[in-house]
N, C-alpha and C positions, 0 to 999 in steps of 0.2 A: 244564173241565166236559165230561163225556162226552156225546155226542149220539147220537140214533137217527135215521138217515136213511131207514130202510126205509119209513116211512110216506109218504115223498115219491115212491116208485117209480111209483105210479100216475099222477103228474103229468108223468112224463118222456115226451116225444113219442117214438113208435116210430121206429126207424131205417128209412128209406124203401127205399133200394136202393143197390147199388154205383154205378149210373149217377148217382144224385143226389150221391153222395160225390165222384165224379170231376168233376162239374159245379161242385161247391161249392168246389173247391180247384184251384189251378193244377197243371199237370203237373210231374213231377219234372224238375229242370234239372241239367245238368252243373255241377260246382262252378265251373268257369271261366265259365259263362254266368250265374251269379247276380250281379246288379248289386252292385258294391261289395265282393265277396268278396276277402279278402286274398290268395288264391292268385294273383290277377292283379296284385297290388300289392306287388312285392318290396321296394320302398323303404319301405313302411309299418312302423313299429316298434310292436309291441303290448306291448313290455316295460313293466311298471308304472312309474309315476312315483314321486316321493319320498313321495307321500301314500298309497301302497298297498303292503302286504306288507313294510314295513320292520320292522326289529327294534325292539321296544318295551322300553326299559330298566326300566320299572316292573313288567313282567309276572312275571318269575321271583322277584324279591324279595317281591312280594305273595304268590305261591303258597307260598313257603317259610314264611310266617308263619301259614298256615291251621291252625287247631286240628284234631286228629285227628277229632273228631266231625263237623266240617264236611266234611272229606275223605270221611268215611264216608257222608254224605248224597250227595255227588257220585257215589260208587261205586254207591250204592243206586239212583240215577236213571239208571245206565247210561253214565256219563261217565268211566269209568276211563281208557280209551284217550285220550280228549280231554284229560284232565288230564295224562297223561304226555307227550303231544305238546306241550302248551302249556308244560310245565315245561322241555322241551328245545327249545323253538321257536327260541331264539337260536343253537342249534347247527346247525339245518337249513340246507342250502344248496339253493335252488331252481335247477333247471337250465332257465333260461328259453329256451335255444336249442331244447331238445327240446320244451318246451311250445309254443313258436311253431310249430314244424314240425307238431305234432299238431293245433293249432287250424286250420292251413291245410287239413287234411283233414276238418274238421267240416262236415257238411251241415246248414244251418239249416232245411231242410224236413223232414228225417227225424230230426234230433237223434241222429245217429250218425256215426262216422268211416268214410270210404270208402277202403278199402285196395285193393290190386291185385286180390285174388281173393275178397274177403269184406268184409262190413260188421261193425262191432263197436260196442258202446256200453257205458256203465257201468251194469251191472244194479243194480237196487234191492237185491237180496239180497246181492250181493258188496259193495256200497257199505256196507250196514249192518254186515256182518261186519268189513270192513276198519277201520271206525271204532269198532267195538265198541258200536254203538247198538242199543237194543231193536228187535227185528225185527217187521215187519208180518206178520200172519197173517190169511188170509181169515176173516171173521167178526168181526174186530176193527176194522171201519171206524169205529166210534164213537170209537176211540182214536187216529185219525189227527189230528195237530195241524193245525188250521186254524180260522179263524173267519170268519163272514159279517158280523160287526158291526164298527162303527168301533172303533178301538183308542185308548185313552187311556193313554199311557205313564206318566203320574203315578199312575194307579191301580195299575199294575204295580209301579212303584218304591216305592209307599207301603208295601209290605211290608218294604222295606229301611230306609227313613227317611221320616219325615213332616215333617222340617224343610224349610221352603220354600227356604231358601238352598241346601241340598244339592240339592233337586229342580231349582232353576233352573240350577245349575252342571252337573247331569247331562244336561240336556235343552236342545235347540234346536228350531227350527221343525218339522223332519221327521225328526230322528234323536236318538239318545241317545249320550253320550260315555263311553267306557270309562275314561279316566284318572281322572275324579272318582269313579267307582264304585270303582276300585281304591284310590284314596286313602281312601275311606270304609272299605273292608275293612281296610286297613293300620291305620287309627285304631282300629277295633273290636278288632282282634287285639292291638295293643299295650296297649290298656286292659283286655284280658281281660274283655270284657263278657258272655261266655258266650251271646251271641246267635247260636247256632250255625247254625240253619236260615236265618236272614236272611243271614248271611255266606256260606253255601253257595249260596244263590240269587244273590247278587251275584257270587260267583266263577264260577258257571255262565254268567252273562251275559258276563263278561270272556273266559273261555277259549273259549266257543262263538263269540263275536264275532271272535276272532282266528283260530281254526282252521276253523270251519264257515261263517261268514258274512262273510268279509273283503270289504269294498266300498270303504271308505276307512279309513285308519289312525285308531284311537281313536274309531270311530263305528259305530253300528249302527242300521238303520232300525226304525221302530215295529213294522212287520209281523214282522220277524225277532226283535225283542225279545219279542213275544207268543209266537212259536214256542218260544223258549228258556224262557220263563216256564212253559209248559205241561209241561215235562219233569218237574217235581216232582209233577205230577198224574198221572203215569203215561202221558202221551201219547207217541205214536210220531212222531219228527221226521224220519225218514229221507227221506220224500217231499219235504218242504219244503227240506231241505238239498240233495238231488240236483237238484231242479227249479231251485234258485238257481244251481247250478253249470252246468246245461244252458243257462240263460239267459245266464250269463256267457260261456260258450263261443260262443254265437251272437252276442253283442255283439262279442266280439273278432274272430270270423270275418268280420263285416261292417264291420270297421274301427273299432269303438268300444272302450271300455275293457274289459279283462278283469277279472272279479270271480268270486267263488265260491271253494270250497275247493281251492286249488292243492295242498295237502297230500294231499287225497283223490285228485286227478288223478294226482299222482306216485306214490302208493301203487298205483293201478290200473296205471299204465305199468310200474312196477317188477315187479309180479306177472306181467303178461302179456308184456312186451317185453324188459325190461332184465336181470333176474336169474334165475338158475336154481341151485337148491341142488344141490350135488355131494357125494359121499362123500369124506371125508378130503382136503379141499383143502389144498394146500401153503402157499398165501400168503393174506394178508389182502387183501380187496377194499377199496381206498381209497375208491372211489366210494360204497360202502355206509356208510362211517363217518359221513357227514353226510346220509344219506338217511332219509326218514320211516320206511322199513321197519325200520330199526335200533331203533326205539322202540316198535313194536307187538308185542303178545304173542300168546298162543294159537296157533291153527293157522297164522297168518300169519307167525309169527316166523322171521326168518332171521338167522343170525349174520353177522358180517362176513367169514366165510370161505365165500364163494359165488363162483360164476362169473358175471361181468358180461359179457353177450353184446354189449354196446355200448361196451365200454371204449375202443375205438379210434375211436368216433364223436365227433368234436370240432367244435363250431361249428354254426351254423344250417344252412349249406349241406350239410354232411355229414349232419345229421339229416334234412333234406329228402330227400336221395337215399336214405338208409336206409329211412325210413318209406314212401316212395312205391314202393319195390320190395319191401316186406315181404310174405312169402308165408305161407300157412297154417302151414307147418312152423316158421316163426320166431316165431309168435304162440302163446303157451300158452293155447289156447282154454278149457280147463277146469282151472284151477289145482286142486291137490289139496284145498285147503280148501273147494272148491265141489262135490266129488264127493258124490253122494247128496243134495244140497240140493234142496229144492222151490222152484221159481221160479214166478212168476205171469205169465201171458200173456193177451193179449186173447182173449175167448171165440171170436170169429169176426170176419170182415171187417166193418167198420162199427162194431163195439163197441170202439173203441180205448180204451186206458187213458191217463189223464192224471195227472201228479203234482200233488198238491194242495199249494199254498203260499199264504201270505197276500198275496203280491204278484202271483201269476200261476198259471194252470193251464197246465202244460207237457206237450206231447205225449210219450208214452213208448211206444217201438216195439221191445220186445225180440224180437218175432216176426220182425223183419227180420234178426236176427243168429243165423242158424240154428245154425252150429257152436258158437257161444258158449253157446247154450241146450241143447246136447246133441242136436241134430237134424241130419239131412243137409241140404246146400244144395239148395234148390229155386229156383223163379223169384222174382225180387225182388217183394215185395208192393206193392200199390197204396198210394198215400198215404191217410191218414185224411182225412175231410172236416172234422176239427177243425183250427184254425190251430195251428202248431207252438208258439207262445207266445201265450196269451190273457191280456192284462193284466186284473187284477181291479179292480172298483170296490166295495169293501166297503160294506155298508149299502144295496145296490141289490137290488131284487126279482129282476131278471134274473140278477144274479150269484149269488144264492142258488139259483135254479133250475139254473144251470150247475154249481154245486158239488154239488148233490144228484144231478144226472145223472152226474157224474164218480164219485161215491161208489158209486152203483148199479152202475156198470160194474165197479168193484173187487169188489163183493159177488158178482157173477156171473162173475168172471174164471176162465179155465182154469188148471190147475196141471200142472206137469211136473217130473219128477225128472231132474237132470243126471247123465248117465252118463259114465264115464271114457273110453269109446271110442264112436265113431260110424262105422257103415258107410255108404258112399256109392255111388251109381250114377255112374260116371264120365261117362256121356253127359249125365245130368241136370245134374251139376256143371258141365260145359262150357257148357251152355245158360245156367246161372245166371251164370257169369263173363262170357259175352257180353252178357247183359242188364245186368250191373253196369257194364260199360264205358260205357254210356250216361250214367252218373252221374259217371264219373271225369273229372278235369280234362284239358283239352286246352291245350297251350302253357303259358304262365305262367312263373314264375321257376324257376330251376334250383338 
């Protein structure tokens, strides 16, 4: 259901001052000074266990049975890329060594990666393009997928089936299970029931659960189930998916489990760090053969005949060394698919943007990543007075006010066009790098 938040704008308390913001939030810390950060814990393994990110034998056979009409619905809802990635999921090879080294540079206060000369983050706009999701546009705040109400998973699954035995098998106390849903799809397809829309909705739950919201194998939370269900209503889910990945990066950076779309993270790393298209390449890039980029289309598509800049980087230690010495020249700040794209930025200091999800409000700071947003490097911005991740309590009056406040900030956000080239003042850039050093880790693992 689409919502109108503008009426709540008058109830949002005014932003007081930068001083109040500084007092409301702790000062920025060096990565190595953040308690529990994995940068200082080289012995800690964040690689997923056997219950996360494993290959699911039921996924591809189920997708191959889908009738064309149901696949058409998935495409209509903006899930074409997700469908292709899911159909090739068992071919993908996740490079956990590079992911581990990246997570070690994630700053839980800023929700950004801290490199030697710059900050970078996964921008909402590039995230939506990479995954082929419907894009958020200012003025479309009522179409952002989120809810302030309690979620009843049975009422969502009832569109698929009303049989209690099916519902009991699909649901447990706090999550829904993908395998029984896939089995229901398989049964419907083999019986040729022509229940095309319900089959498409069930398939959307399965492919989004695997590609966009992986938290535990064969399971998805009620909050994320509600996000996926809203796709068929024309809602934009990019913020919820990106916020979930941000939260997973923070969890892993602080020694907890990693969750979120590792496929999206590796797409982002591939476009910015690993691969570069070249004219008339002589050999096939073996690394690309099992990379997510091999299966996305449009402006992101790369053939397997590309130059892999990191082909010689093997193992976690090598990735640590490579990423911690990464310079501006080694990072493709503005991939070609982002040239001329409009991005959304906080309107001014204090009016920070937050990604809306059913589980949390997650701080979003693209203005910290100057070069990535097509601007010259200036001084590192102050922290927002909002917490980096604010867990939500749906059905609560304060939660509804917080959600309305976050939406109003998106309604009034600034917009900028990403340029292919950026001119910088060398002296100002030097000052920026000096300020950035205060956030960079000291000591730690090698």
